[in-house]
N, C-alpha and C positions, 0 to 999 in steps of 0.2 A: 536652633531646633534640633533635637535628637530623639530617636525612638530606640529604646532598649528592650522593649517587649512588644511583640506583634500579636494582636488578638484576631478573632474571627471576623469581626465587623470591618476592621481596617483591611485585612487581607481580601475580604470580599470586594471592597472598593478597588483594590489593586487589580484584581482579576477583571472587574468590569471595565476599568479604564484601559487595561491592557488589551482587552478584546475590542473595545471601541476604536483604539488607536490602530490596531491591526486592520480592522474593518475599513477605516478611513483610507488606508493605504493599500488595500488588497489589490485594486486594479493596477497600481504601480508595480506590485510584485508580479502580477499576471503578465504585464506588458514587458517585463525585463526577463525575457526568456532567451537563452543562448541559441536555441534552434528557431528558425523562422516559421515553422509550421504553426497552425492555429490551435495550439494545445497548452498555452501558458496559463495553467490554472492552479499553480502552487498557492498564490495568494487567496484565491477563492476557496480552495480546500482548507487551508489553515484558518481562514476567517470563519467558515461554516463550523469547523470543529471547535474553535475557541468560543464562538457565539453559543454553541450548544452547552459548553461548560459553564459559561457565564450565566446562561438562563437558569441552569440548575442551581447555581450559587445564589442567584437572586431569590429563588424560592426557599432557600435554606440559610438565610443570614442569621448568625447568632454569635455570641461571644466566644464560644469554643472553636478555636482555629482548626482543630483536628476534624471536627464534624463538617466544617466548611470545606476542608480539603477533600473529604470523602465525596461531598456533593460535586465538587469540581471534577474529580476523577471519573465519577459516574457519567456526568454530562459529556465530558470529552470522549470517553470510551464509546458511547453510543452514537455520538455525532461525528466521529472521526471519518474523514474522507481522504482518499489518496494516501500516498506514502508520507507526504509531509504532515498531513493531519494525524495519521496513525502515530508517527514518531513524536509529534507534539503531545498527543494523549499519553504516550508512555513516559515522557519526561515528567509530566505532572502526576501520573499515577505513582511513580517512584517517590516524587516529592511528597505527595499526600500520604503515602504509606508511612513515611518517616515521621510524620507529625500527627498521625491519627489519634493518638492517646493524649495529646497535649492541649491544654486550654489556651496557653500562650507559648510563644517560642522566643528564644534569645537570638542574638546575632549569629552566634556559633551554630545554633540549631537550624536557623534559616539557611546558612551556607551549606551545612551538612545535608539538609534536605534537597538542595539543588544538586548536590553531588550524587545523592541517592537516585534522583531522577535520571541523571546521566547513565548510571549503572543499569537501570531498568530499560532505558531506551536502547542501549547498545545490545542488550540481550534480546530485544525484540527483532533485531535485524540479524539474519543468519550470518552474513559476512559483511560487517560494517565497513564502509568506505570513508576514508578521511577526505576532508574538503567539502563536507556537507553540513547540514544543521547539527548533526551529531558532534562534529568538531567544535563548532561555535559554542554549543552547550557545554561540552567538556572543558574547554579552555576557560570559559567565563566562570564556571562552577569552581574550578581549581583556584582561580584568582579570588573568588569569594571566600573560600576556606582560608587562604593565606591572609586575607584582610581581616578575617574574624579573629585571628590570633592577636591582632594589635588594637582592634576597636570593638566596642560593644554597641555601637550605633548602627542600626539596621540601614539607615539612610546611606551612611558611608559605605557599607558593604554593597548595597545595591548600585551605588555609583561606580564602584570598582568592577562589579560584575558587568555592568553595561559598557564601561570603557573597554574591558577586555573582549567582550562580545563583538564590538565594532572592530577592534584590532584583529581578532581572529577571522572575522568575515573578510577583511582585506587580504588575509593570507591564503584564503581558500584556492586562488588560482595557482599557487605554488604547490598545491597538493593534488590537484586534478588537471591533467594535461589538457582536457577538452575546454576547461575554463580559461586556461592560459592562452590557448590558441585563439579564442575569440576575445580575450581581454575582459572577462567578466568575473563575477563572484557568485556564490550559491544563493538561490532564491529562498530556500527554507531558512537558511541562516539569517537572511534579511528579515524574514517574517518574525523570527524569534527576537531580533533586535527591536522591532516595533512593539512587541509584547513587553519587553523589558523596559522600553522607554515609558510605556504606560504605567508600569509598576512604580518606577522611580518618581514620575510626576505625581502620582497619588500619595506616595510617602512624603513628598515635599509640600503637599497641599496645593499643587498646581493643576491646571486643567489644560490638556492638550487640545488643539483645534480639531474640529470634526472634518475639516477639509484635508486633502492629501498633503503630505509633507513635500516640500519642494527643495530642490538642490540648486546651489548657485550656478552651476555650469554642467554641461554634459560630461566633462571630465570627472566631476565629482559625483555623478549620478551612479547609484548602486545598481548594477545589472545583476542578473540571476540566471541560474541553470536549473531547469526543471529536474526533478529527482530521478532521471533515468540512470544516473551514475550508480546509485545504490542498487537499483534493481538489475542493471546490466551485469553486475558482478556476482549476482546470486545464482547458484547452480543447484536448484532444489531437487533435480532428478538424480543426482549422484547419491547412491545408497551405499554407505560404507559398512553399516551394521546389519546383520542378517535377520534378526528376530524382532518383529513388530510386537511389542509387549504393552498391554493395557491392563490396568488394575485400579481398584479403589481401596482406600484404607479407611475403615470406620474407627474414629478415634475412641480410645478407652482411657478414662481418667488415670488409672493405675500406671499405664505405660507412659502417658504424657508427663506424669510426675517425674519419671526417670529420664524421659527424653522430651523436654518442652518443644512444642512444634513451632518452627520458624519457617515460613514459606520460602524465604530467600535461601536460607541454609539448606533446606530440603531440596530446592531446585539446584543449588550449586553442587551438592553432593551427588545427586543423580546425574548431573551433566557429565560427570567423569566416567559414567558407565555407558554412554552412547550419544546419539544425536536425535534430531527431530523431537526434542523434549517438549512436552506440554504439561504444566502443573496447574490445576485449578483447585482452590481450597475454600472451604467455609468453616463454620464452627464445628461441624459434625463429621465431615469427610474430606479427603483429598483425592482427586482423580489424577491419574498419571498415564500419559502416552509417551513411549520412548522406543527408539530402535536401538537394540543392544546386541552384543555378542554373548552376554551372560545374563539372560533374563532372570535366572535364579538369584543372582546377586541383587537385582533390582527389587525382587519380591522380599528377600531377606531384609533389605534396608527398610522397605516400607513397613514391614511387620513390627519394627521397633515402636511404631506409633499406635498400633491397634490391630484390628482384625482385617484380613484381606478378603475382599469381596469382588465379584464381577471380573474375574481374571480371564484374559484372552491372550494367547501367544501364538503367532503365526510365523512360519519359516518363509520369508519373502524370496529367498533364492530359489527354493523348490517351486514356489508358486510361479515365479517368473519363467523358469525353465519349462514348466508344464504348458505355458501358453504359446511357446514358439511354434509357428506353423499353424496355429489355430485360426479359424475364420469366425467372424462374429456377425450376427444379424442385428442391426440396430432396431430399436423400437420406433416404429413409424406410425404416425397418426396424422390425418389431415387436420383435425381439430382436437389436440390433446386436452383432456379434461382431468382435473384433479379429482380422484374418487373420494366419496364420503368416507369409505373405509380406508384405513391407513395402508399404503402400499409399501413394498419392500424398498424400492429405490425412487429417488426423485432427482431431477436435473434442474438446476437454476443457472441461468446464463445471463450475461450482460451484453447489450448491443445498442447501437444508435441506428435508427432508421426502421420504419415499419416493415419494409421488405425483408431486411435481415432478420428481424424478429420473427416474421412469418416463416422464413427459411429454417431458423432454429427449431421452431415448434413443429415443422413438418418432419423433422428427423428425430424428434423425441424429447425436446426440452419441455418441461412442465411449467416453468415460469421464466419470463424474460424481463429483466430489469432494464428500464431505459437508462442508458448512460454510456460513457466512454470518454473521448477527448472533450475537455472543457466542462464536463458534467459527470463527475465521479459520484457514484452512489455512496451513501454513508454506511457505516457498520450496521446501524439500525435498519436501514433499508434492506440490506442483505438478510439480516436476521428475520425480518418480517416476511420476506419472500420465501425463506426456508420453511417457516411455520405454515404458510399457506399451501405449500406443496403437500404437506401431510404424508410424509414418508419416514420409514425407520432410518434410512441412510440417504443422505443428500450429497450429491456432487455439485460443486460450484465451478463454473467456467468464467473467470473474470474478463478474459479477452482484451486485456489492457494492462501493461506493466504497472500502471499507477493505481490499479484497483486490487492487485494481488494481496497487498498487506491488509487492506480493509477486509477482504474476504477471509484471510487467515485470522484476523482479530474477531470476526463474526463467529468463526469456528471455536475460538477460545471462550467467548462469553455466552454462547448459546447452549441450551440444554440438549439440543438435537445432536445427532451423530453426523458430523459434517466433514467432508473431504474436499480439499481445494486442489484442483488440477491447474497448475500455474500457466494457463494460456495467456499469451501477451498480445495476440491479434485475433481478429475474427476468423481468418483461415485456420489458425491453430485450434480455435474453439470448435469449428465445424469438423475438423479432422478428428479431434479427440472425441466428439460426440458420436461420430460415425463408428468409432472403435468400441463404444460402450456396448456391453453384452448384459442384458437384464438377467440372464441365467447364470452369470458368473459371480464370484465372490468379490469382496471389496478390493483385496490386494491384487487380484487378477485384473480387475477393471482399472485400478490406479496405474498399474504397470503398462497395460495395453493403451490406455488413453494418453499417458505421458509419452510413450514411445511413438504413437501416431503423430504427435505434434512435431516430432523431429523430421518427419518425411514430407513436410509441406513448406514451401517458401512463400513469403508474403511480400507483395509489392503494393505500393500505394501512390496515388496521385493527389496532391493537394496544392494549395497556393501559399505564397510567402506573405507574411503579415508585416515584414520589415525588410530593409536592406541589411545584408550581412555578408560576411565572407567566411566560409566553413568548408573543410575538407577539400580545399583547393578551388572551390566554386565561388564566383562573384554572383551573388543573388540579389535581385532587386525586388522591391515590394510589388506584389501582384504577379510575379513570375509563377508559372506552374512548375512544380518540382516532382521528380520521380524518386521514391524512397524504396530501396531494396534492403529488406531485413533490418530496418531501422536506420539505415545510412542514406543520406541524400547523395544520389549518384548522377542525376541529370537535371537540367532545367531549361525552360524555353517559354516563350510567350504563347506558343500554340499548345493547347492541352493535349490534343491527339498526337502531336509530334513527340511530346514528352512521354506519352504512354507507349508509343512505338519504340522509342529509344530505350525505355526502361525494360520492355519485354525482350528486346534484342540482347540486352546485357544479362538478363536472368534466365532465359530459355536456353537449353542445351540439348544434346543428343539423348540424354536420359529423361527429358521432360515428356510426359505422356498426356497429362490432363491440365488444361488451363481453365480455371473458373474466373469469369469476369463479373464482378458485382458493381453496377454503375449507380451513381448517386442521384440525388433529387434535382441537381442543376444541369444534368447532362442531356444534350439533344439527341434525338433518334439518329440523325445522320452521323453524329460523332461515333456512336456505338457501331453503326454499319461500316463506317470507314475503318474503324479499328479491327473489326472482325475480318474485313476484306484483307487488311494488311497481314493478319495472322495466317489466314488461309493461303495467301500467296507465298509467304516466307517460311511457314512451318506447316506444310501440307499434311504431315502425319500426326499432327497434334489434335487431340479431341478437345473441343471448346464447349463450355457450358456458360450460359448467360442468365443472370438474375438481376432483377430490378430491386436493388437494396433500399432505395429512397433515403440513403444516408446523407447527412449534411457533412460539410468540411472536406470529405474525400470523394473526388469525382469518380475515381475508379479504385477498386480493391482487387488485387490479383491473388489467386491461390494457385500455386504451381506444384504439381505432383509428378 
């Protein structure tokens, strides 16, 4: 059996079986997390994202593969959750873009589309890190292109793609030290392998089991690292280019005749002129946001394609210097209500726990999305919350490193004016929100909110979901662990003892305020004992207590 041309109906079935196979094994991917904290949700995020794509495909099954690809891209884009889900959506966004005009595709076109997906996904991550799903996708796509030079059978191409994806997955520990230390591989890459296994099975007319895939032994079991590696290497607050430049180009037929518009070429050309680039285009206009040292060059380039409209250029360095020494008064309301008339600013934040949600609302948040560890909101969830806020400009505080990319993607696809403040923890989000000034402009608020996050340290107490050894610590299942700025530094069977040890490591002479947010499973005497410890050992420290009612984390500490 061989397949030399792939149409929309067969591709739709590939997508559906790929999604089903990933779904059947999602819990396995979740469980295979290098860190023992209860946040192994890579499989869940990828599954929900892929399921959203498959659902859209089911509603648009047709012979034309390009149109099926457009449906897949749309479904994935809106359903993307977490970093792994966003990257998966970008892989198939690029794939679908490459085939959107084609009724059927050949083996070479299939392989080239996989490679186009890789290019799109790499561009979606500001500083791509090797040893992740990106590497697995890149290596397997490259192998597919090589195989397509020798064979016109799409089944053979997919076999080679899957073979190399598995081989690349096994090599990921050689690329990321944290993976090698624990002896595991990347979870997102494993999720992609499951999708590709479903693709190949459908091409060969086989049906994969609905039950989770099993491995012969623990030594052969594929372990995984949650995508903290990609996010921990991103440094979005570094501003290299001084002028925030925004404009739109309204296409004109005469100019397009001389300069045919290609979104990828347009994006590539502009990327040479600055960073923080965002390009969104449809048949009538293209919208650009870029930080550049030569905003005039950006405008001149855009003008090749049509008329410039909605131009805005701001000197970010000047704005930043103007806020030094300024004090800000946060917007405070006991029960913030979204006004019927559109307001100037809106704040959307993400949190777990009704107490933390109440705390965010008390200092100015207009909408709080329930989410965080193990339950990342989708791109669509964030877009809906932004619309409900009913504001001209909306700031998003993700408060979790695995939600930042979904928030950024929501900003890309939404018609609203959205600004993402890349908060990775609840304390960072609270600190950023307190720095918000409703009387300030966007650039001033972005700078002050981002800066405020740098002045708060985050500590967390949670429990181990498995035995492991990491960072020199032997951790047993159900141990309590103290995490300082994302690193596990202490562990003990006694929860309060862990909290005390963590604070002793994090507090110093410069510490002035300690905010303790205790979770839903914490007893009153535990809180009292911890406060007594702090008062005895750090008498000059100001202590604030909040009942966060959050799951998973017994205590969250904000230290300023």
